[in-house]
C-alpha positions as CSV (number, residue, x, y, z in Angstrom):
1,M,0.0,0.0,0.0
2,S,1.3,3.4,-1.0
3,N,2.3,5.9,1.8
4,N,1.4,8.9,-0.4
5,V,-1.4,10.7,1.4
6,Q,-3.8,12.4,-1.0
7,P,-4.2,16.1,0.0
8,I,-7.8,17.0,0.8
9,Y,-9.2,20.2,-0.7
10,I,-12.0,21.8,1.1
11,M,-11.9,25.0,-0.8
12,S,-11.6,25.8,-4.6
13,E,-8.1,25.6,-5.9
14,D,-7.8,29.3,-6.7
15,T,-8.7,30.4,-3.1
16,R,-5.8,32.3,-1.6
17,R,-5.2,32.1,2.1
18,T,-2.8,33.8,4.5
19,T,-2.7,32.7,8.1
20,G,-1.2,33.5,11.5
21,R,1.4,36.2,11.9
22,E,1.6,36.8,8.2
23,A,-2.1,37.6,8.0
24,Q,-1.8,40.0,10.9
25,R,1.3,41.7,9.4
26,N,-0.5,42.1,6.0
27,N,-3.6,43.6,7.6
28,I,-1.6,46.0,9.9
29,M,0.5,47.1,6.9
30,A,-2.7,47.9,4.9
31,A,-4.2,49.9,7.7
32,K,-1.0,51.8,8.3
33,A,-0.8,52.6,4.5
34,V,-4.3,54.1,4.7
35,A,-3.3,56.2,7.7
36,Q,-0.1,57.3,5.9
37,A,-2.2,58.4,2.9
38,V,-4.1,61.0,4.9
39,R,-1.6,61.8,7.6
40,T,0.0,64.7,5.8
41,T,-3.4,66.5,5.6
42,L,-3.7,66.9,9.4
43,G,-3.5,70.3,11.0
44,P,-3.3,73.9,10.0
45,K,-0.2,73.2,7.9
46,G,-1.5,70.0,6.3
47,M,-1.1,69.6,2.6
48,D,-3.8,68.8,0.0
49,K,-4.2,65.8,-2.2
50,M,-5.2,65.8,-5.9
51,I,-7.2,62.8,-7.0
52,V,-7.9,62.1,-10.6
53,D,-10.6,59.5,-11.3
54,S,-10.8,57.2,-14.4
55,V,-12.9,59.8,-16.3
56,G,-10.3,62.5,-15.7
57,D,-12.3,64.4,-13.1
58,V,-10.1,66.2,-10.6
59,I,-10.7,66.7,-6.9
60,V,-8.3,68.7,-4.8
61,T,-9.0,68.3,-1.1
62,N,-7.7,68.2,2.4
63,D,-10.7,66.3,3.8
64,G,-9.8,62.8,5.0
65,V,-13.0,61.0,4.2
66,T,-13.2,62.5,0.7
67,I,-9.6,61.4,-0.1
68,L,-10.3,57.8,1.2
69,Q,-13.6,57.5,-0.7
70,E,-12.2,58.7,-3.9
71,M,-9.1,56.5,-3.7
72,Q,-11.3,53.4,-4.2
73,I,-9.3,51.2,-1.8
74,E,-9.5,47.4,-2.4
75,H,-7.7,45.7,0.5
76,P,-10.3,44.3,3.0
77,A,-8.4,45.5,6.1
78,A,-7.8,48.9,4.6
79,K,-11.6,49.1,3.9
80,M,-12.3,48.6,7.6
81,V,-10.2,51.7,8.3
82,V,-12.0,53.7,5.7
83,E,-15.2,52.7,7.5
84,V,-13.8,54.5,10.6
85,A,-13.5,57.7,8.5
86,K,-17.1,57.3,7.1
87,T,-18.5,56.8,10.6
88,Q,-16.7,59.9,11.9
89,E,-18.0,61.9,8.9
90,N,-21.6,60.8,9.3
91,A,-21.7,61.3,13.1
92,V,-19.7,64.6,13.4
93,G,-18.7,65.7,10.0
94,D,-15.1,66.3,11.0
95,G,-12.1,64.6,12.6
96,T,-11.9,61.9,10.0
97,T,-8.1,62.2,9.5
98,T,-7.6,62.1,13.3
99,A,-9.6,58.9,13.6
100,V,-7.7,57.2,10.8
101,V,-4.3,58.3,11.9
102,L,-5.1,57.1,15.5
103,A,-6.2,53.7,14.1
104,G,-3.0,53.3,12.1
105,E,-0.8,54.2,15.1
106,L,-2.6,51.9,17.5
107,L,-1.9,49.0,15.0
108,K,1.7,50.1,14.6
109,K,2.2,50.0,18.4
110,A,0.4,46.7,18.5
111,E,2.8,45.2,16.0
112,D,5.8,45.8,18.3
113,L,4.0,44.0,21.1
114,L,3.0,41.1,18.8
115,D,6.7,40.7,17.9
116,Q,7.3,40.3,21.7
117,E,5.0,37.3,21.6
118,I,2.1,39.1,23.4
119,H,-1.2,37.4,22.4
120,P,-3.5,39.5,20.2
121,T,-6.5,38.9,22.5
122,V,-4.5,40.3,25.5
123,L,-3.7,43.3,23.4
124,A,-7.3,43.8,22.3
125,K,-8.4,43.6,26.0
126,G,-5.7,46.1,27.0
127,Y,-6.8,48.5,24.3
128,R,-10.4,48.2,25.4
129,M,-9.4,49.0,29.0
130,A,-7.3,52.0,27.8
131,E,-10.1,53.3,25.6
132,T,-12.6,53.1,28.5
133,E,-10.2,55.0,30.8
134,A,-9.5,57.6,28.0
135,Q,-13.2,58.3,27.7
136,K,-13.4,59.0,31.4
137,I,-10.5,61.4,31.2
138,L,-12.1,63.2,28.3
139,Q,-15.4,63.7,30.2
140,N,-13.5,65.1,33.1
141,I,-11.5,67.7,31.2
142,A,-14.3,68.9,28.8
143,E,-15.7,72.4,29.2
144,N,-19.3,73.4,28.9
145,I,-20.7,75.4,26.0
146,S,-24.1,76.9,25.1
147,V,-25.6,78.6,22.1
148,N,-25.0,82.0,23.7
149,D,-21.2,81.6,23.8
150,E,-20.9,83.2,20.4
151,Q,-17.1,83.8,20.6
152,L,-16.5,80.1,21.5
153,L,-18.7,79.0,18.6
154,K,-16.8,81.2,16.3
155,Y,-13.5,79.7,17.5
156,I,-14.8,76.2,16.9
157,A,-15.8,77.1,13.3
158,I,-12.4,78.8,12.7
159,T,-10.5,75.7,14.1
160,A,-12.5,73.4,11.8
161,M,-11.6,75.5,8.7
162,T,-8.0,76.2,9.5
163,G,-5.7,74.3,7.1
164,K,-8.4,73.9,4.5
165,G,-9.4,75.7,1.4
166,A,-11.5,78.2,3.4
167,E,-8.7,79.4,5.6
168,A,-8.1,82.7,3.9
169,N,-11.6,83.9,4.7
170,K,-12.3,81.9,7.8
171,D,-13.4,84.9,9.9
172,V,-16.1,86.0,7.4
173,L,-17.3,82.4,7.0
174,A,-17.2,81.6,10.7
175,R,-19.4,84.6,11.4
176,L,-21.9,83.4,8.8
177,I,-21.8,79.8,10.1
178,V,-22.4,80.8,13.7
179,K,-25.3,83.1,12.6
180,A,-26.8,80.2,10.6
181,V,-26.5,77.7,13.4
182,K,-28.0,80.0,16.0
183,R,-30.9,80.7,13.6
184,V,-31.9,77.1,13.1
185,A,-31.0,75.7,16.6
186,V,-34.0,74.2,18.4
187,D,-33.9,74.9,22.1
188,G,-30.4,76.1,21.7
189,R,-29.2,72.5,21.5
190,K,-30.4,70.6,18.6
191,V,-29.2,71.6,15.1
192,N,-30.6,69.7,12.1
193,L,-27.9,69.9,9.5
194,D,-30.6,69.7,6.8
195,D,-31.9,73.1,7.9
196,I,-28.7,74.7,6.6
197,K,-28.5,74.5,2.9
198,I,-25.1,75.1,1.3
199,E,-25.1,76.4,-2.2
200,R,-21.8,77.0,-3.9
201,I,-21.4,79.7,-6.5
202,V,-18.3,79.8,-8.8
203,G,-16.8,83.0,-10.1
204,E,-16.4,85.3,-7.0
205,S,-14.1,85.4,-4.1
206,A,-15.0,83.6,-0.8
207,E,-15.2,86.8,1.2
208,R,-18.4,87.6,-0.9
209,S,-20.1,84.6,0.6
210,E,-23.4,85.4,2.4
211,L,-26.2,84.0,4.5
212,V,-29.6,84.2,3.1
213,E,-32.4,84.3,5.7
214,G,-34.4,81.8,3.6
215,I,-33.8,79.4,0.8
216,V,-32.0,79.6,-2.5
217,L,-33.1,77.2,-5.3
218,D,-31.2,76.3,-8.4
219,K,-34.4,76.8,-10.4
220,E,-36.0,79.4,-12.7
221,R,-39.5,80.8,-13.3
222,T,-41.6,78.5,-15.5
223,H,-42.8,81.3,-17.7
224,P,-41.0,84.5,-19.0
225,G,-44.3,86.5,-18.4
226,M,-44.1,86.0,-14.7
227,P,-42.7,88.7,-12.4
228,E,-38.9,88.4,-11.7
229,K,-39.5,89.8,-8.2
230,V,-42.3,89.6,-5.7
231,D,-42.3,91.6,-2.5
232,N,-44.3,90.6,0.5
233,A,-44.6,87.1,-0.9
234,Q,-47.4,84.8,0.0
235,V,-46.0,81.4,-0.7
236,A,-48.0,78.3,-1.6
237,L,-46.3,74.9,-1.6
238,L,-48.0,72.3,-3.6
239,S,-46.9,68.6,-4.0
240,E,-49.4,67.7,-6.7
241,A,-49.1,68.6,-10.4
242,L,-50.9,71.5,-12.0
243,E,-51.7,69.4,-14.9
244,I,-54.7,67.4,-16.2
245,K,-54.4,63.8,-14.9
246,N,-54.4,61.0,-17.3
247,T,-57.1,58.4,-16.5
248,E,-55.9,55.4,-14.5
249,I,-57.6,53.0,-16.9
250,D,-56.9,52.9,-20.6
251,A,-59.7,55.0,-22.1
252,K,-60.4,55.9,-25.7
253,I,-62.1,59.1,-26.6
254,Q,-63.7,59.0,-30.0
255,I,-64.2,62.4,-31.7
256,T,-66.3,62.4,-34.9
257,D,-66.3,66.1,-35.9
258,P,-64.1,69.1,-35.3
259,S,-66.5,70.9,-33.0
260,Q,-66.2,68.0,-30.5
261,L,-62.4,68.4,-30.5
262,N,-62.8,72.1,-29.9
263,S,-65.1,71.6,-26.9
264,F,-62.8,68.9,-25.6
265,L,-59.8,71.3,-25.7
266,E,-61.9,74.1,-24.2
267,Q,-62.9,71.8,-21.4
268,E,-59.2,71.0,-20.6
269,E,-58.5,74.7,-20.6
270,R,-61.4,75.4,-18.3
271,T,-60.2,72.7,-15.9
272,L,-56.7,74.2,-15.8
273,K,-58.2,77.7,-15.3
274,T,-60.2,76.4,-12.4
275,M,-57.0,75.0,-10.9
276,V,-55.2,78.3,-11.3
277,D,-58.2,80.2,-9.8
278,K,-57.9,78.0,-6.7
279,V,-54.3,79.3,-6.3
280,I,-55.4,82.9,-6.8
281,L,-58.3,82.5,-4.4
282,S,-55.9,81.4,-1.6
283,G,-54.1,84.8,-2.0
284,A,-50.8,83.2,-3.1
285,N,-48.6,85.3,-5.3
286,V,-45.7,82.7,-5.3
287,L,-46.2,79.0,-6.1
288,F,-43.6,76.2,-5.6
289,C,-44.8,73.0,-7.2
290,Q,-43.1,69.6,-6.6
291,K,-44.4,68.2,-9.9
292,G,-45.1,69.7,-13.3
293,I,-47.1,72.8,-14.3
294,D,-49.0,72.6,-17.6
295,D,-48.1,75.2,-20.3
296,I,-51.6,76.6,-20.3
297,A,-51.6,76.8,-16.5
298,Q,-48.3,78.7,-16.7
299,H,-49.9,81.2,-19.0
300,F,-52.8,81.8,-16.6
301,L,-50.5,82.2,-13.6
302,A,-48.3,84.6,-15.5
303,K,-51.4,86.7,-16.5
304,K,-52.2,87.0,-12.8
305,G,-48.7,88.0,-11.9
306,I,-47.9,84.9,-9.9
307,L,-44.3,83.7,-9.8
308,A,-44.3,79.9,-10.2
309,V,-41.5,77.3,-10.0
310,R,-42.0,73.7,-10.9
311,R,-40.3,70.3,-10.2
312,V,-38.8,71.4,-6.8
313,K,-37.1,68.6,-4.9
314,K,-39.0,67.1,-1.9
315,S,-36.1,68.1,0.4
316,D,-36.2,71.7,-0.9
317,M,-40.0,71.8,-0.4
318,E,-39.5,70.8,3.2
319,K,-36.8,73.5,3.7
320,L,-39.1,76.1,2.1
321,A,-41.8,75.0,4.6
322,R,-39.5,75.5,7.5
323,A,-38.2,78.9,6.2
324,T,-41.5,80.5,5.2
325,G,-43.9,78.7,7.6
326,A,-46.0,77.4,4.7
327,K,-47.7,74.0,4.8
328,I,-47.0,71.6,2.0
329,V,-50.5,70.9,0.4
330,S,-50.9,67.6,-1.4
331,S,-54.3,68.4,-2.9
332,L,-55.0,71.7,-4.7
333,K,-58.7,71.6,-3.7
334,E,-57.6,71.9,0.0
335,L,-55.4,75.0,-0.5
336,T,-56.5,77.9,1.7
337,A,-55.0,81.2,3.0
338,E,-53.9,79.4,6.2
339,D,-51.6,77.1,4.3
340,L,-49.5,80.0,2.9
341,G,-46.1,81.1,4.2
342,Q,-44.5,84.5,4.1
343,A,-41.3,85.8,2.7
344,G,-40.1,89.4,2.4
345,T,-38.9,88.9,-1.2
346,V,-38.9,86.1,-3.8
347,R,-36.8,86.9,-6.8
348,E,-35.0,85.4,-9.7
349,E,-31.4,86.3,-10.2
350,K,-28.8,85.2,-12.7
351,V,-25.8,84.0,-10.7
352,G,-22.8,83.1,-12.9
353,D,-24.5,81.5,-15.9
354,E,-27.4,80.0,-14.0
355,E,-30.7,81.4,-12.9
356,M,-31.5,81.0,-9.2
357,I,-34.6,81.7,-7.1
358,F,-34.0,83.5,-3.8
359,V,-36.7,83.2,-1.1
360,E,-35.4,85.7,1.4
361,K,-36.1,88.1,4.3
362,C,-38.3,85.5,6.0
363,S,-39.4,86.7,9.4
364,N,-38.4,83.7,11.5
365,P,-36.8,81.1,9.2
366,K,-36.1,77.7,10.6
367,A,-34.1,76.9,7.5
368,V,-31.4,79.1,5.9
369,T,-29.0,79.0,3.0
370,L,-25.3,79.7,3.0
371,L,-24.1,81.0,-0.3
372,V,-20.5,79.9,-0.5
373,R,-18.5,81.6,-3.3
374,G,-15.2,80.5,-4.8
375,G,-13.0,81.7,-7.7
376,T,-13.0,78.3,-9.5
377,E,-15.0,75.1,-9.4
378,H,-12.3,73.3,-7.3
379,V,-11.9,76.2,-4.9
380,A,-15.6,76.6,-4.3
381,E,-16.0,72.8,-3.8
382,E,-13.2,72.7,-1.2
383,I,-14.6,75.7,0.6
384,K,-18.0,74.0,0.7
385,R,-16.4,70.9,2.3
386,A,-14.7,73.1,4.9
387,V,-17.9,74.9,5.7
388,T,-19.8,71.6,6.0
389,D,-17.1,70.4,8.5
390,A,-17.4,73.6,10.5
391,I,-21.3,73.4,10.7
392,G,-21.0,69.7,11.8
393,D,-18.6,70.7,14.5
394,L,-20.9,73.4,15.9
395,A,-23.9,71.0,15.8
396,A,-21.9,68.4,17.6
397,S,-20.7,70.9,20.2
398,L,-24.2,72.2,21.0
399,K,-25.7,68.7,21.1
400,E,-23.2,67.4,23.7
401,G,-22.8,70.8,25.3
402,K,-19.1,70.0,25.7
403,V,-15.9,71.1,24.0
404,V,-12.1,70.6,24.4
405,A,-9.0,72.4,23.2
406,G,-7.3,71.2,20.0
407,A,-3.6,71.6,18.9
408,G,-2.7,68.2,20.3
409,A,-3.4,69.3,23.9
410,V,-6.1,66.7,24.6
411,E,-4.0,63.9,23.2
412,M,-1.1,64.9,25.6
413,V,-3.5,64.9,28.6
414,L,-4.7,61.4,27.5
415,A,-1.2,60.1,27.0
416,K,-0.2,61.3,30.5
417,G,-3.4,60.0,32.2
418,L,-3.1,56.5,30.5
419,R,0.5,56.2,31.5
420,E,-0.5,56.7,35.1
421,Y,-3.4,54.3,34.7
422,S,-1.1,51.6,33.3
423,E,1.1,51.7,36.4
424,S,-1.9,50.5,38.4
425,L,-2.4,47.4,36.3
426,Q,-0.9,43.9,36.7
427,G,-0.2,41.5,33.8
428,R,0.5,42.0,30.2
429,E,-2.5,44.3,29.6
430,Q,-0.3,47.0,31.2
431,L,1.9,46.9,28.1
432,A,-1.1,47.4,25.8
433,V,-2.3,50.4,27.8
434,K,1.1,51.9,27.6
435,A,1.2,51.4,23.9
436,F,-2.2,53.1,23.7
437,A,-0.9,56.0,25.6
438,E,2.1,56.3,23.3
439,A,-0.2,56.1,20.2
440,M,-2.1,59.2,21.5
441,E,1.1,61.2,20.9
442,I,0.9,60.6,17.1
443,I,-1.5,63.6,16.8
444,P,0.8,66.3,18.2
445,R,3.8,64.5,16.5
446,T,2.0,64.7,13.1
447,L,1.0,68.3,13.6
448,A,4.6,69.1,14.2
449,E,5.9,67.1,11.3
450,N,3.4,68.7,8.9
451,A,4.5,72.1,10.0
452,G,8.2,71.2,9.4
453,L,9.1,71.2,13.1
454,D,11.2,68.7,14.9
455,P,8.6,66.3,16.4
456,I,11.0,65.1,19.2
457,D,11.6,68.7,20.4
458,V,7.9,69.5,20.3
459,L,6.9,66.3,22.2
460,T,9.4,66.9,24.9
461,Q,8.3,70.5,25.3
462,L,4.6,69.4,25.5
463,R,5.4,66.6,28.0
464,S,7.1,69.1,30.4
465,A,4.4,71.7,30.0
466,Q,2.1,71.7,33.0
467,G,-1.1,73.2,31.7
468,K,-4.2,71.2,30.9
469,W,-4.5,72.9,27.5
470,S,-0.9,73.0,26.5
471,G,-0.8,72.5,22.7
472,I,1.6,73.1,19.9
473,N,1.5,76.4,18.0
474,V,2.5,75.2,14.6
475,F,3.2,78.7,13.3
476,T,5.8,79.5,16.0
477,G,6.9,76.0,17.1
478,K,6.3,77.0,20.7
479,V,3.9,75.6,23.3
480,M,0.7,77.6,23.8
481,N,-2.5,77.6,25.8
482,A,-4.8,76.2,23.1
483,W,-7.9,77.2,24.9
484,E,-6.9,80.9,25.2
485,Q,-5.7,80.9,21.6
486,G,-9.2,79.8,20.5
487,V,-8.2,76.4,19.1
488,I,-11.3,74.6,20.2
489,E,-13.0,71.4,19.0
490,P,-16.2,69.5,20.0
491,L,-15.7,66.8,22.6
492,K,-17.6,64.4,20.2
493,I,-14.8,64.5,17.7
494,K,-12.4,63.1,20.2
495,T,-14.7,60.6,21.9
496,L,-15.8,59.1,18.6
497,A,-12.4,59.1,17.0
498,L,-11.0,57.2,20.0
499,S,-13.7,54.6,20.2
500,S,-13.9,53.9,16.5
501,A,-10.1,53.8,16.1
502,A,-9.8,51.5,19.1
503,E,-12.5,49.2,17.9
504,V,-11.1,48.8,14.4
505,A,-7.7,48.2,15.8
506,E,-9.0,45.5,18.1
507,M,-10.9,43.9,15.3
508,I,-8.0,43.8,12.9
509,L,-5.7,42.4,15.7
510,R,-8.0,39.4,16.3
511,I,-7.9,38.3,12.6
512,D,-5.4,35.5,12.1
513,D,-6.7,34.0,8.9
514,V,-7.5,35.8,5.6
515,I,-9.3,33.7,3.0
516,L,-9.7,35.4,-0.4
517,G,-12.4,33.5,-2.2
518,G,-11.6,32.2,-5.7
519,S,-13.7,33.1,-8.6
520,D,-16.9,31.1,-9.1
521,N,-16.0,28.9,-12.1
522,K,-18.8,26.3,-11.8
523,Q,-20.6,27.5,-14.9
524,Q,-17.4,27.5,-16.9
525,R,-16.4,24.0,-15.8
526,Q,-19.8,22.4,-16.6
527,P,-19.5,22.3,-20.4
528,Q,-15.9,20.8,-20.3
529,M,-17.2,17.9,-18.1
530,N,-19.9,17.2,-20.7
531,N,-17.4,17.2,-23.5
532,N,-15.3,14.7,-21.7
533,L,-18.2,12.4,-21.1
534,E,-19.1,12.5,-24.8
535,M,-15.6,11.5,-26.0
């Protein structure tokens, strides 16, 4: 009997598999590469990335999540790190680079400990303990904020925009952003980001950006005979079409002589006129319709001096309702004077080469529009991204009611606190907590590196500084009191970045086997088998 043992295949032949230490090393390397890709964008002196897609479209940005999404990353472990950025973006709107860089550094520190034969589950447990302790430290050092702290809110907006495309005009933009947020905040705490519409306009400098106390729509009047401007506007919002409905069932109308056709068309016209009369009767002089408006109806509306806009998006209809106080009416028959909203002015204006409708001077708008201007397409787009981040930061600050200082100060406090905490631990988890503490210092280190400073000098200065808010001034290279200098961030950025970075690091550490499934060739193999049988 032969001693040759036949190998047993339980997976298809083209399945690739890496196991053990090699799998961990691969995953950690991929995660570190993702962190490296965005690391140079961190901080006031961070650089931008240019991404060109397959069609040749160009994006120039400093925004971590935009970079990672546009890069179309394939590696499964790297994708997990990109998820961290997406989570951060959805929950706060800022701090994506911080979260990814932290995740990369936690894995880098873990790799050193894995080389010392420390078990991955011990590491994961240590990281979890460190993260819990770090969250406690953060809660203790955070300061309170309310909607009335206008100066603090302005500082938060400026901090969010520093180092991005909007930096040159950050004061002007910060003032507008704070005003917008205060306008739409409910109970001074809750800010619905949908209530602040951001419209970008290409062709003018960013300092000409403005806040419209109402809504700006990328639309035009439906008929040239309608007024371009309506003062003291009575606004009707209609979600049904101003058109003659087709019958639900297939119906044939037989017409035997021309007079019948005439009376049929006249009847249609009368029906449309009745519809328009209903709008006039309500007292409306501006009409926004979510669906279509028939050409004849447009003519009647124009004759009565009513400004009408058709095919307005549902989300914009809701914003108009919040801005003007109008109710969205789904049946024209039900439209009454009580359903109308008010606006000081509704006008059509040509902005750049596009017509836009401005619904402005609303008395107490709960939805507003930020008109962000930029010299070119790319500049305007990047300023819009920076403004979106700043609004997200303000919303997160007010919701939690807590803020902390930036400039690497928080991370230094965490590193110090976690080192002290690690001393109280027994066993190998102590090493993991220490590694977590060291990983925190990657943020001030990166800020220093991106500013061209010596990171070792900066870290030693920061470690010896006694203040709670001692951060790095990247412009002078000296230690500063970040709170007094107005470098302020929402607590939520830090708490979320910490928890998601720690969680993804723990998850990647626990993976010791990567199985890349082979292609599904069943269909291709079938015919060959049949051929063999026939031979």
